[in-house]
C-alpha distance (Angstrom), angle and dihedral (degrees) to the residues before:
residue distance angle dihedral
M1 . . .
T2 3.82 . .
R3 3.72 109.2 .
L4 3.68 118.2 -121.5
R5 3.75 114.5 -113.4
T6 3.82 111.2 -133.6
A7 3.71 142.9 164.6
V8 3.87 139.0 -167.0
I9 3.82 118.4 -134.5
G10 3.73 107.9 -155.3
V11 3.89 118.5 18.4
G12 3.71 104.5 -165.3
H13 3.83 125.6 122.5
L14 3.86 94.5 -35.9
G15 3.80 103.9 17.8
Q16 3.82 91.6 60.9
H17 3.84 87.4 63.0
H18 3.74 92.7 48.8
A19 3.89 86.8 54.5
R20 3.91 92.7 45.6
I21 3.88 92.9 52.6
L22 3.73 96.2 42.9
S23 3.82 90.4 49.5
E24 3.84 86.8 55.6
F25 3.82 97.8 54.2
P26 3.69 108.8 101.1
D27 3.91 93.2 -146.8
V28 3.82 92.4 51.0
E29 3.79 132.1 79.2
L30 3.84 111.3 -158.2
V31 3.87 99.5 -145.8
G32 3.61 97.6 -175.7
V33 3.88 151.0 -29.0
V34 3.75 123.6 -129.0
D35 3.79 128.3 -155.0
A36 3.89 135.2 158.5
N37 3.83 85.5 -134.5
S38 3.76 101.4 71.4
D39 3.73 95.0 -164.9
Q40 3.91 90.3 54.3
A41 3.78 88.7 48.2
M42 3.82 92.6 50.8
T43 3.77 91.2 47.1
I44 3.79 94.2 51.9
A45 3.86 92.4 40.9
Q46 3.78 90.7 55.1
R47 3.73 93.1 47.1
C48 3.77 93.4 50.2
R49 3.83 94.4 39.2
T50 3.87 96.7 -118.2
R51 3.68 143.2 104.5
A52 3.99 127.2 -69.2
F53 3.88 121.5 -134.7
D54 3.83 126.9 -179.2
R55 3.95 88.3 -161.2
H56 3.78 132.8 41.9
E57 3.70 98.5 -143.0
P58 3.83 98.8 86.0
L59 3.81 88.7 57.0
L60 3.87 95.5 61.6
D61 3.81 90.5 86.5
L62 3.86 93.6 38.3
V63 3.74 107.5 56.1
D64 3.92 143.4 64.2
A65 3.72 93.7 -158.8
V66 3.72 141.3 3.5
S67 3.85 141.5 -153.4
V68 3.86 114.6 -143.3
V69 3.74 111.9 -154.2
T70 3.76 102.1 154.2
P71 3.80 124.7 125.2
T72 3.84 111.4 -62.6
S73 3.88 92.4 -109.2
F74 3.86 87.4 66.9
H75 3.75 99.9 42.8
H76 3.75 97.6 95.8
H77 3.84 99.0 44.0
V78 3.81 93.3 48.5
A79 3.67 99.0 41.7
A80 3.75 93.2 46.0
E81 3.71 92.6 56.3
F82 3.72 93.5 56.4
L83 3.88 94.4 41.1
R84 3.93 87.9 52.9
N85 3.88 87.5 57.5
G86 3.77 91.0 51.6
I87 4.04 94.4 -105.3
P88 3.64 120.2 144.0
V89 3.80 116.6 -118.9
L90 3.82 138.6 -152.7
V91 3.81 103.6 -167.5
E92 3.74 118.6 -171.6
K93 3.85 122.9 -119.7
P94 2.95 132.6 -59.6
M95 3.77 85.4 50.8
C96 3.85 93.1 -145.9
K97 3.82 141.7 -27.8
T98 3.77 93.9 -96.2
V99 3.82 140.9 30.6
A100 3.82 88.5 -124.6
E101 3.78 92.0 55.4
A102 3.85 88.7 49.9
D103 3.75 93.8 50.6
E104 3.84 88.1 53.5
L105 3.73 92.2 54.1
I106 3.86 89.9 50.0
S107 3.75 91.0 51.1
L108 3.80 93.4 48.6
A109 3.75 91.9 51.4
R110 3.85 91.4 48.9
E111 3.78 90.3 51.6
A112 3.74 92.6 49.0
N113 3.83 92.6 42.0
V114 3.85 90.4 -132.6
P115 3.77 132.6 135.0
L116 3.86 116.6 -96.3
Q117 3.75 112.8 -168.4
V118 3.87 126.2 -174.6
G119 3.80 116.8 -145.1
H120 3.76 99.9 -122.3
I121 3.81 88.8 148.3
E122 3.87 96.6 -177.2
R123 3.82 89.3 72.9
F124 3.81 84.7 69.6
N125 3.73 97.4 45.4
P126 4.01 101.8 119.4
A127 3.85 90.1 -130.4
F128 3.99 89.9 57.0
E129 3.64 90.5 43.3
E130 3.79 91.2 56.2
L131 3.91 88.3 51.4
A132 3.85 93.3 47.3
K133 3.93 90.0 60.0
R134 3.84 92.0 59.2
P135 3.82 131.8 82.2
I136 3.82 101.5 -112.5
R137 3.76 125.7 151.1
P138 3.78 106.1 -170.5
A139 3.86 120.4 -138.1
F140 3.85 96.1 176.2
I141 3.82 129.1 15.5
E142 3.79 128.7 -170.1
A143 3.82 117.1 -167.4
E144 3.82 127.7 -178.1
R145 3.71 125.5 -179.8
H146 3.77 115.1 173.9
G147 3.77 133.8 162.3
P148 3.79 144.9 158.8
Y149 3.76 121.7 -86.7
T150 3.84 111.0 -88.5
G151 3.78 104.9 174.8
R152 3.83 86.9 -128.4
S153 3.88 124.9 118.5
T154 3.77 92.4 28.8
D155 3.82 89.7 159.5
I156 3.82 90.6 72.0
G157 3.72 137.9 33.6
A158 3.87 137.0 -125.0
V159 3.79 93.6 -74.7
L160 3.89 97.1 56.9
D161 3.90 92.1 30.4
L162 3.83 101.5 45.4
M163 3.81 116.5 -2.6
I164 3.85 94.5 55.4
H165 3.78 87.2 72.6
D166 3.70 93.2 62.6
L167 3.88 91.6 37.4
D168 3.87 87.6 59.3
L169 3.77 93.0 45.9
I170 3.83 92.2 49.2
L171 3.87 93.3 48.2
S172 3.77 88.8 52.1
L173 3.78 90.9 53.8
V174 3.73 104.7 40.3
P175 3.94 121.6 58.0
G176 3.86 123.6 -140.6
P177 3.80 130.7 35.2
V178 3.76 128.7 -61.7
K179 3.84 110.0 -98.5
D180 3.75 99.0 -169.9
V181 3.77 139.7 15.8
S182 3.86 126.7 -172.9
A183 3.78 124.7 172.0
V184 3.84 147.1 166.8
G185 3.84 126.9 -160.8
A186 3.68 141.1 164.5
A187 3.80 134.8 -143.8
V188 3.76 98.1 -141.8
F189 3.85 96.0 -179.4
G190 3.84 97.5 27.3
G191 3.90 127.2 -101.9
H192 3.74 112.3 59.3
E193 3.78 126.2 15.2
D194 3.83 115.2 -81.6
M195 3.75 99.8 -167.9
V196 3.84 133.8 24.2
N197 3.84 140.2 -178.5
A198 3.75 117.0 -164.8
R199 3.81 134.9 179.5
L200 3.70 120.1 -153.5
V201 3.91 125.5 -163.0
F202 3.71 116.5 -167.1
E203 3.73 125.4 -158.6
S204 3.74 87.5 -121.2
G205 3.82 87.8 65.0
C206 3.79 96.6 -106.8
V207 3.76 115.5 137.4
A208 3.84 122.8 -155.1
H209 3.80 129.4 -165.4
V210 3.76 110.6 -162.6
T211 3.86 126.3 -175.6
A212 3.73 129.5 -176.8
S213 3.86 129.1 177.9
R214 3.80 130.6 171.1
I215 3.72 95.7 -172.3
S216 3.80 101.1 63.7
A217 3.77 122.3 125.9
R218 3.80 96.2 -129.1
P219 3.82 131.9 24.5
K220 3.71 119.8 -101.0
R221 3.86 126.3 173.8
R222 3.83 114.3 170.2
L223 3.73 139.1 157.4
R224 3.77 121.6 -166.6
I225 3.81 122.2 -175.5
W226 3.83 131.1 -171.3
A227 3.83 117.9 -164.8
S228 3.78 141.7 150.7
E229 3.78 88.0 -99.4
G230 3.85 90.9 56.5
Y231 3.79 141.7 -94.5
A232 3.73 130.8 -44.9
G233 3.83 126.0 -171.5
I234 3.81 123.4 -176.2
D235 3.80 128.8 -169.9
F236 3.77 104.3 -163.5
V237 3.72 93.7 -169.1
S238 3.81 95.5 59.5
R239 3.86 91.7 29.7
K240 3.83 90.0 -128.1
I241 3.74 128.5 140.9
T242 3.91 130.1 -163.5
L243 3.83 117.9 -158.8
V244 3.84 120.5 -172.4
Q245 3.81 128.8 -179.3
V246 3.73 140.3 163.3
N247 3.86 112.1 -91.9
D248 3.82 122.6 -115.0
E249 3.81 92.2 -100.9
V250 3.94 91.6 58.2
R251 3.71 90.4 43.1
R252 3.80 91.3 58.7
H253 3.78 102.1 36.4
G254 3.82 106.5 14.7
L255 3.76 127.6 -139.6
R256 3.77 115.5 -81.8
V257 3.71 104.7 -167.6
E258 3.85 93.1 173.1
K259 3.87 87.6 64.2
M260 3.66 97.6 52.4
D261 3.86 120.1 100.7
P262 3.81 120.3 -122.4
T263 3.78 91.8 -95.2
Q264 3.92 92.7 53.8
R265 3.74 91.2 47.1
A266 3.90 92.4 51.4
K267 3.82 88.0 53.5
L268 3.89 94.3 47.9
K269 3.83 97.5 83.8
D270 3.85 93.5 51.7
E271 3.91 92.1 43.0
M272 3.68 99.9 39.1
F273 3.79 95.6 93.2
G274 3.85 109.2 52.1
R275 3.84 100.2 15.9
H276 3.80 102.3 44.5
L277 3.86 102.0 13.9
D278 3.83 124.0 44.3
V279 3.75 113.7 -143.7
L280 3.84 128.0 -162.6
N281 3.76 121.0 -170.1
I282 3.88 116.3 -167.8
D283 3.75 124.7 -171.2
G284 3.81 106.8 -154.9
D285 3.83 94.7 179.6
R286 3.81 92.0 100.3
K287 3.84 91.7 58.0
G288 3.73 97.5 73.7
D289 3.74 133.4 -93.7
Q290 3.84 119.5 -67.4
L291 3.89 98.2 -118.4
T292 3.89 91.2 54.8
N293 3.87 87.3 45.6
E294 3.83 90.4 49.0
L295 3.79 97.4 47.1
R296 3.91 91.9 45.3
H297 3.77 89.2 53.6
F298 3.71 91.4 50.3
V299 3.84 93.6 50.3
D300 3.85 90.4 48.2
C301 3.90 91.5 49.6
V302 3.80 90.9 50.1
R303 3.82 90.5 50.5
A304 3.84 94.3 49.2
N305 3.84 93.5 30.8
R306 3.80 87.8 -125.2
T307 3.72 130.5 157.8
P308 3.84 110.8 -95.3
R309 3.81 121.4 -123.5
V310 3.87 89.3 -115.4
T311 3.78 106.8 43.4
G312 3.71 132.0 -170.1
E313 3.86 88.7 -100.8
D314 3.75 89.2 56.2
G315 3.74 93.4 50.4
R316 3.84 89.2 47.1
D317 3.83 90.6 51.5
A318 3.71 92.7 50.9
L319 3.77 93.1 47.4
A320 3.94 91.1 47.8
L321 3.89 89.4 51.9
A322 3.85 91.3 46.0
H323 3.87 88.3 54.0
R324 3.88 88.5 51.7
V325 3.80 86.8 53.8
L326 3.70 92.9 49.2
D327 3.78 92.3 46.7
A328 3.89 87.9 55.7
V329 3.75 91.5 47.9
R330 3.73 93.3 51.5
S331 3.76 92.1 49.8
H332 3.73 99.0 45.5
A333 3.72 111.0 120.7
W334 3.82 113.6 -143.7
D335 3.83 94.2 -165.7
G336 3.82 93.0 42.1
N337 3.76 90.3 -111.1
E338 3.73 110.4 110.0
D339 3.73 94.0 -166.6
G340 3.75 91.9 48.5
P341 3.87 130.2 97.3
S342 3.88 96.9 -97.8
V343 3.76 101.7 77.1
G344 3.84 127.6 128.9
P345 3.87 135.0 9.8
N346 3.71 96.4 -63.3
R347 3.86 97.7 51.3
M348 3.81 104.6 61.6
P349 3.84 113.1 156.1
K350 3.70 117.2 -96.5
P351 3.83 116.2 -86.5
A352 3.76 115.4 -95.9
G353 3.76 89.1 -141.9
K354 3.86 144.2 -56.9
L355 3.69 119.1 -47.6
F356 3.89 91.1 -144.6
E357 3.74 141.8 -10.0
L358 3.65 120.5 -118.0
P359 3.84 120.0 -126.9
K360 3.82 109.2 -94.7
S361 3.81 94.6 -114.1
Q362 3.91 90.2 55.0
S363 3.69 91.6 42.6
E364 3.85 92.7 53.7
A365 3.74 91.7 45.3
A366 3.80 91.4 52.7
């Protein structure tokens, strides 16, 4: 089998893992890695036994496919050059800075008749893959994505950096357009928003609450879904999913608590799960990591010229919804007066005071 010639453009925190994984696929030849930081490019190239470049242009004639993992501001420019040359592209999320840029990449991929995949990696998390196999029609969704401050992705805020993952997942699960978006967010350290809460209402009636923070002490990535079919809870960090549904007996006859005697009611709490509700816990950790799964899927799609699981249109739709969330964040009036001075994530009201005082020893150490 002829090895697929690939390259990774941008080998920082995430891109270096793209390079490592691609270099380990037996049917792939990692032709080179590119980074504006020549020392970083050389370090990753040596580690992956390939060539280092400080510009992507020389690779246009050397590769069959490319992975674009640059800062978001450069996604459109770099991906467009490869697509114009008929080269399939995996571009990391968010797909571009603007919806117009995303639409152009989609058009270029169509004209070249090549795969364009967007790096919404959680679609390849084994726990979410388990959920995607099942007939669930969400009525209410709660998504949380929290993490510590890393100092990376400073050209975008929490919505495009973190929340967009869950926006894509929700759009893949809920049919129909989003009717209403409301949101509130705060820029704790200035610049872009650092934490955001959004409420989405779909025309189907589904409601989703989505929270993202990049200044949390510990990582948390969870998705919980309530539906007529049952409940699904995913922990993306541990790659585990819990599914709950009423059992066949309850489906047929219902559960009439008001007709139970006191003894039966007392037992209900202990018997609820197992006797009345079926529970299935699935550990997806043995099914590989999501980045390896994502890159394997991309390589296979390029070889077969097949439509990827996460298309350019999917990436564009998630980006468009993210911008609606950002618009809602920017227009949120902290004092209830939309024409007043306290509007948007950078204009929170002044604090009324301190929540607590540190002990003197800690205060001096700080």
